[in-house]
N, C-alpha and C positions, 0 to 999 in steps of 0.2 A: 489139624492144620499146623504145619511146621513153618516157623518164620526165621529169617536170617536178619539180624538187626545191627544197626550202628550202635555204639555204646554211649548214648547220652547219659547225663547224670540222672540217677534214679531209675534207669531202665536196664533190663538184662541184656546180655550179649547174644544169647540164644535162648530158645524156649519153645514150648508147645502150647498153643491156645487150646484150653480145655473147654468143655461145655459150660461149666460153672453152674450158678444157681440164679433163679429168677427173683430172689429176694435176699436181702433188701435191695431196693432200687439205688442207683448211683454207683460210685466207686468205693469198694470196701476192701480194706487191707486186713489180712488175717495173720500176718507174721511171715508169710511165705510168698505171697503174691497178691494180686488185686483182682477182685471179681467186679465185672461191669454188668449192670442190668438197666435197661432203658425201655420205657414204655412207648409204644406207638401202635395204634390200632390199624393204621393204614399204610405204613411203610413196607417196602419190599425187603429192605436190608438196612442195617445200621453198622457203620464203621467207627472204630475208635482210633483217633490219630494221636500219636505221641510226639511231643516236641521237647527239645532240650532247653530252649530259651523262649520267653514269651514273644519275642519278635524274630525268632529264628525259623529255619525251615522245618517242615514236617520230616520227622526221622523214621517213622514207622506207621503203617496203617493196618489195623487188624479188623477183620469182619467178624462180628459176633456170630458164633456158629449155631446157636440154638434159639428157639422161640417157644415160650410157654405162656399161654394166655395173653398174647399181645405184648409180652415182655421179651425183648432180645437180650441174650446174655452170653457171657463168655468169661473165662478166667485166664489171666496172664501170669504164669509163675515167674517169680523173681522180680516183678515190678514192685517198687517200694514207694513209701510216702516221699513226697517231693517231686514225683514225676508230674509233668504237665501234659494235659490232654484236651481234646475237643471231640465233638461228634459230627458225623456226616450221615444224612438220611437219604436213602434212595427210594423213589416212588414216582407217582404220577404228578405232572404239572397240569392241574385242571381246576382253576379257581372257581369255575361255576359249581363244582362239587365240594369246594372248600379245601382242595389239596394243593399245596405249594411246596412240593419236594424239589430240592435242587442240591445235589451232592457237592456243588462248588461252594456252598455256604458252610463254613465251620460253625458249629452250634455249641452253645453253653449247655452243659448237663444241668437240668433243673434241680438235681439233687447234689450239685457241687457244694462242698463245704468252704471253698475259698477260690477266689479268682486272682489271676496274676496279670499284670500289664494294664493296658488301656484299650478301650474300644473307641473307635472314631465313628460316631453316628453319621457323619457327613460323607463317608466314603461311598461312592456309587456302587462299589462291589457288594454292598450289603443289600441292595435291591433284590427282591426275590428271584426274578428271572434273569438276572445278569449272569453270564456264563463264567465270569472271572472268579478266581479263588479269593474268598474274603478273609482267609486266615491271617494275613499280615495286619488286618485292621480290627481284629477281635481279641478280647482277653482269652486267656487259657485257663482251664480248670486245674486245680492243684489236688493231687491225691493227699489226703490228710488221714493220719492214723486216728481211729476212734478213741474217744476219751469221755467217760462219764464223770459227772461231778456229784457231790453230795447235795441233796436238796436242803433248802433252808428249813431248819428244824421248827421254828416258831414264827409263822407268818402273822402279820398284823391283821386283826379282825377287820372285815370290810367296814363296819360301822366306825372304826377308829382310824381309818385310812385318810390321809391328806396327800393328794397327788401334786406333783410338781413337774409340769411339762417343760422339757428342755431339748435343745439341739446340741448334739455332742460337740460339734465344732464351735458354734456360736456362744456356748456357755463359757468356755475357757479361752477363746482365741485372744482375748485382751486382758486376761487375769494376771496381774502383776506378780502374784506370789507363786504362780505355777512356773516351773522352769521353761524357758522359751522353746526348747526343743520338744516339749510335751504339750504345749498349748494347742487346743482344738482337737485333741485326740482322746481315744478311749483311756489311755494311761492317765491323762489329766484328771479324769473323774475319780481316780483312786488316790490322788495326792491328798495329803493332810489338809492343806488350805481349803480345798473344795469340800472334803468330807466334814471339816469343822463348820464351814458355812452352812451346809445342809442340816447338820445336827442342831446348830444354834437357831436356824430358821424354824425347825420343828417339824418339817415335812416327814412323812413316813415312807414315801415311795417316789422315785423319779420315773416319769414316763418319757422314754427316749423317742424322739422323732425317728423315722425309719433308719435303721442301721444295716438292713440287708443290702447286698450289692445292687446298685442301680446304674442307669445310664442316661445321660442327658438326651432330651428329645432333639432331633435334628434342627427344628425351628429355633429352639432356645440356643443351641450351640452356634447356629448361623448368626445370631445377634450378638455373639461374643459373650454370652452368659452361660451359667451352669444351673442345673436343677439343684439348688442349694438345699431345699427341703428334703430331697431324695425320695419324693413320692413317684418314682418312675422305676419300678423294680425290674431286675434282670435275673437274680438268683435268690430265691427266698430263704435259703439256709446258709448263706455265706456272709459273714460280717464285711462291710464295705471297707476296703483298704484305704480309701481316701481319709478315713478317720484314724489311721494307724500311725504311730510313731516308730513302729518296728518293721516297716516294709510290708511287702505283699507276698512273701514266700512262706506263708504260714504264721508270720509274726502277728498278723491281725487277729488270728484265731486265739492265740494265747493271750494277747493283750486285752481283748474284749472279755475273755474268761476271767482274767485277773481283776479287771475293773468291777465286774459283777461281784466277785468275792470280796473286794475291798469295801464296796457299798454295803454288802451284807454284814461284814464285820462291824460297820458303823451303825447297824440297825436299820438300814434303808433298803427297801425292796426295789426291784427293777421291773418295770412294765415296758413292753415293746409295742410301739405303734407299727402294725403290719399292714401292708398294702397288697391284698389278695384279689382285689376286684379287677385289676387290669395289669398289663405289663408295658415295658418301655418300647415294645415293638409297634405301638401306635396303630394307625389306620392301615388300609390296604396298601398304601404307598410307603409305609414305614419300613424300617430295616428288618431283615431276617437274622435273628440272633440266637433264638432258642426254641420256644414252644411253636412258633409259626413254622419253622422248618422241620420240627419233629413230628407234629401231628396237628396241623392248623384246624382241621375239621372237628377234632375232639376237644381241644383245649379252649377254643374260642366260641363264643355265642354267635351263631350264624343264622341268617334267614335267606334262603335261596342262594346260598353260597357267599352272601355278603355279610360283613361284620355288623353286628348290632352294638351300638355304642350307648350304654347306660351309665357311663362313668365320666363322659366329657373328655376322655383321653384317647379316643379312637378305637378302642376294643374293650371287650368285657369277657372275663373268664367265665366258663360255663360250669357251674357247680352241679348241674344235673347229671354229669358224668362222674362215675366212680373214680376215674383216674385223677380228676381235678380235686375232688374232695379228699382223696388220699394224699395228693401233693400238699394240700393245705394242712391236713392233720399231721403228716409226717414232718412238715416244717415246724409246726408248733412244738411237737414232741422233741425235735432236735434242739430247739432253743431252751427247753426246760431241762432236758436230760444231759446235754453236752455243755451248756453254759450256765444253767442254774437260774434262769429268769423266773419271775414270780407271777407273770400275767401278761395279757395282751389287750391292745385296743385295735379294733378292726375298722380300718378306713372304709367309708361307704359300705357299711355292713349289710345294707339291704340287698346288695348284689349277691352276697354269699348265701342269702336265704331265698333266692328266686327259683321258682319252678316253672314248668310250662304254663301253669295257670296263675302265675304271679307270686308275690312274696308269701311265704308260709312259715309258721313256727315249726312245721313238721318237715322242713327241708332237710335233706340228708346230712348237710354239714352240721346243722344244729344237733341232730341225733348223734353224730360222731363226737362232737365237742363234749356233750353233756354225759356221755356214757364212757368216754375214754378214761382209763384209770390214771393217766398222767395229766391230761389236759383239764379234766373236770375238777382237779384239785387246786388249780391256780385261779387268779382273779381274771375275769373276762369282762371287757367293756366293748361297746360297739357304737359307732356313728350310725344312727338309725335312719339314714336316708341315702339315696343315690339319685341319679338324674333320669332314671327310667320312668315309665308310666306308674302312677300311684307310688312314687318313690319315697314319700315322707311317711315313715311308719313309727314315729315316736310313741312308745308305750306298747308296741306290738311284739316285742322280742320275748323269747321264752324265759321261764324261770332260770336263774343262774347266770344271766348275762345282763349287766347294768348298761344303761344307755346314756349317751351324751344328750343332756336335756337342753335342746335349743330354745324351748319355750322359757326355761329358767333364764338363760342369757338375755333373751329379748325382753322378757318381762321386767327384769331388774334394770336393764338399760333404759327402757321407756319410762320407768318410774323416776329414776334419778335425772333423766334428761328433760322431764316435764312433758313427754309425749303421751303419757297415759293419764287421763283425767281423773282416775279413781284408783282405789287399792283393791278392786274386786279380784283380779287375777293373782295379785301378789300373795294373798293368803295361802293359796295352793302351793305356790313356788317355795315359800318359806318353810312349809311343813312337809316337804318331801314329794309334792305333786301327786297326791292321792287320786286326783281326778284322772291321772294318766295310768297309774299302776295298781291301785288297790283292787280293781275288778279282776285282775289276773292273779290274785293271791300273792302279789309281790309285796316287798317292804320298802321303806324309804331309801335303802341303799341301792335300789334299782335306778335311782336318779343320780347320774354323774353331773354335779352342778358346776357350771363354769360361767364366767362373765367375759373372759377373753380366751383366745387360743392362738395357735401359731398363725392361723389365717385371720384376717381382720385387723382392726386397730388394736394397739396396745391400750392398757387402761389409761395411761396419760394422754395418748393421742385421741382417745374417745371424747375427752373434754377439752381438746385443743383444736380439733378439726371436725368439720361437718362434711367436708368433701374430700374424697381420696386424692392422693397425689402420687400416682403410680407411673409418671412419665419415664422414670429411670428404668422401668422394665422393658421399654422398647415396644409397647403395644398401644401407643397413642392414648394411654389412660383408659382403654376400653376394658381392661381386666379388673378383677376385684369387684366386690359388691358395692352398690350405691346405697343399700339399706343398712346404714351403720347404727342407727338409733342412738346417735350421740348428740352432744350439745357443746358448742365451743365457748360457752360462758360469755358470749357477747362479742368476741373478737376471733376472727379466723386466723389460726396459726399462732406462732410464738409471739409473746408480748412481754414488755417490761413493767406493765401496769401492776403494781403490787396487790391491788384488790382482786384482779382477775387471777393472778398467779396463786394467791391464797385460796380463792374459791375453787380453782381447778384441783389443787392439792387436796382440799376437803372432799371434793367429789370422788376422787380416786379412793380416799379412805372410806367414803360411804359405800362405794361399790364393793370393795374388798370386805368390809365389815359385814355387809348383808350376806355375802357369800359364805363367810365363816360362821354365821349364827343360824344358817339354814340347815334343815334336816336333809340328809343325803350324803353323798361322797363329794367333798369339795376338791376342785383342781385349781391350783395357782399356775401361772405361766412365768417362766424364768424372766426376771427383769422387771416385772410389774411392781414388785416390792421395792424397787430402786428408782421407780419413775422412768423406766426405759422408754425412749421414743424411737419410732421408725420414720420420723419426719413426715408423717401423713401417708406413708405407703401402707395400704391395707392388704397387700398381696405380695409380700416380699420373698416369694418362692425362689427367685433367681438372683437374689442380692447376697452374694457371699462376700460381705464386706461390713463396714461399720454400721450400715443401716440395720443389719440384722444382729450383729454381735452384741452381747451384753457389755455395757460400759461400766467398768469397775472403779473409775475415778470418781468417788463419791463426794458430793458437796453436802452442805448442811441439810438441804431439803431431802436428798437421797437417804442420808443417815437417819433423819427423823422419820421418814416413811418406813424404812427398814425396821426401826425399833417398834413402830406402831404395829406392823404386820407380825412381828415376833410376839407381841402382846396378844394380838388377835388369835394366833395359833395356840398360844398357851391358854387363853380363855376357853377355846373349844376343847382342849385336852383336859382341863381341870373341871369341866362342868358336864357331867354325863347327860344332862337334860338336852344338850345340843347334839347328842349322838344316839338318839333313840333307835331301837331296832324294830319298832312297831309304829304304825300310823296313829295319830291322835284320834280319840273318839269324841272329844268335846263334851265329856261327861265325867263325873267323879269316879275315881278308881280307888279301890281298897278302903272304902268308907270315907267319911268326911264330906264336906260340902264344896271342896274346891275341884274344879275340872282339871283334866290333864293339860288343856290349853284354854285360855279365855282371851277373847279379843276385846280390848277395852277402848272406849272413847276418851276424849280429852277430859270429860267430867268423871271418869272412872267407872261409868256405867258400861254394861256389856253391849257390844255392837249389835245392831239388828240389820235387817235386809236393806233398808234405805241408806244406812251409814256406809255400806260397802260401795254404793254408787256415787257418793259425794265426797268422802273424806280424802284428804291428801296427807293426813297423818295417821299412822297405824301403830297401835300398841298391842302387844300380846304378852300374856303372863304364862310362863311355863312352870308348872308345878313340879318341883323336884322330887317329891315322894310319889309321883304318879307316873313314873316311866314305864311301869309294867315290865321292868327288866330285872333279871336275876344275875347275880355275880357268879364267878366260877364255882362257888360253893353252894349255889342254889338259894342264896339269901336275897331278898328284895333290895335293890339299889336305892339308897337314901341320898339325896343330893340337895344342894341349895336351889331354891326357886330363882328364876331369872325373869325380869321384866324388861322388855325390849321396846323401844320407840323408834320408828322411822319417820322422820319429819321431811316429807317431800315438798312442803310449802316453801316459798321463797321469803317467808316472813317468820318471825318467832311465833311459837305456839305455846300457850300456857296449858299445862295438864295437871289434873288432880290424880295422885297416885292411889291405887287400891291399898287396902289395909295390908300391912306387913304381918305375916304370921309369926315371925320370930323377933319382932321388936322394931326394926328400922330398915329402910332400903339404903343400900350403899352403892354409890356410882362407881362402876368398875371400868367403864369405857365411854368416851364421848369423842366423836370424830371432830367436833368443833373445839376440843381442848385436848391437845396431845401431851400436855405436861404430866399427865398421870391420872390416877383414879384413887379410889378408896375412901372418898369423902362421903359421910352420911348425909342424906338429904331429908328435907322435911316432907310435909304432906303434899306440897305443890312443887312443880318444877317448870322452869322455862326452857323449852327446847329451841336451840338456835336454828336459824333457817338452814334447810338442807343439811340435816345431821342425823346421826345414829347415836342413841344413848342406850347403854346396857346397865341395868341395876340388878344387884344381887340381894337376896334375903338370906343371909348366912344362918345355917342351922345352929342351934345351941344344944349340943349333945349333953 
């Protein structure tokens, strides 16, 4: 096929479209031209459209001349990185069979590495059967030269990992020490003030909320809002240019890559929150932007031609098809190999494991993940639920994938809010949730422990509000959960009452302290260590403003809480007994008469069955020499024993301490006294109301 072209930037003046290759998918530059390969099992033909500017006219249209195994492909000599393109798919319009082809719709290549321009989700031309050209209202794909990066040489062990969830924009949008032109961008993450803060906080990895290119839902945009959280994906392999200080003509690619490299240099890993369960194309009346126009019947889960919604977002991607699992796996591999990221968190991960017969650990996506030589070597976390039938599957994921432990979150919230009358469940949550994971031959690190996340109340708001205040979202306060499991400490909303203010601060310390002394992988949320508030909004997904952004103007209370959290993180790092790689057995290990964990009553006696149903105070002794852990040289890890008390009662509680093996117990942390620690205590101790106390029995070498 010979073509005569206009000379836009990045395109040849003349050329011959060759058959090219069916792999790899997407647009691949080889130094001489670009190979295009696009999957569609039901299209009749695929065109590649070349543009000079994102809002300019189409300059050239090339029909891909060959098809191999449902992959349309062709090679354009002379085309270079920087060229802009989109796709058009020809085929049947038959929604009853799941087919929604319309060549008037310009489509985003699902394998695009970068997008240029803006998409207007409100344009009526994006409707699937509208005959008008949608190109003026859709972003264009950018041809990007391939570039591989060196992997991180020494990753943090999962048992030693402390995650820190943050939003790229919200974390630095108000940071006074970041240059104004960089605030809210990838580049800001690599600045020295941000890196220094993360190092001093002590976290080992940042978990970035979605950075893949997304698009606002029409209903959100119509309310004058944006999908700030970016859980509305459009292109799984393209860094979203909305978080770039370098523009969208490839600058976002290099900027994100540089941010990852800077975090690595500071000793901090990068985990990406990826949204593979649905796309921004929404329900049947949503826009046609990419997968819907390329092969609706293959990519989306359908029943009798109708979309099946197991995500609450209008559509569900169908992992039963190889093309879908391949897209997911190729996206993960791209982020690892071309950007250097160290792991992933799967939003609504149950969707990714659904088969015709329901969720299964043998789903093809899990097989791909755990045998892939690239993906299987990074950290993998999953949200173990979706909105489909039997969608809550905590504890059911395969070996090698850790799970967001919603029971940990709810159990700790209920305990500190006074909603749980006993400590029965708390014992499991503190020790890695063996009731959920041990039967599947998994270890404590299968539990990703969290008490707050991007959705829901912040830690401060959890003890300030009992009712959500989401009116600013424009949904008449109907959105967001009503099951917050919080306690307002006696007054709803903000107050100047010093007693309540002090109690709320202590409750935040209690919640975070319990998180950091629990077995498993802990996750903090950006701003909780500063007392961040969202003013009672527990679903701030569309609040791209100061409701969501971290406030860096620290007052005395913020600085005090930050110092406390730094001590907490240091406590976890310096005591191996808090980072066990095996579940407790409740029996002596390596001889002696001390058990690896002993649950103690207020009188220092060991708890029995009746105690678990009645106590509001829980004590547990972690034997430092009974970790059953070996160091890198194969030697048993010897560590200080820790004695931890959680007093969930609203009155003081007197406790008798168990015998110290090495001489005396030393108080190293007390949420009721933030002035410090290190004091030796006697045989008895008075626990303040609603407090956490950690005592150490230092070894005498």
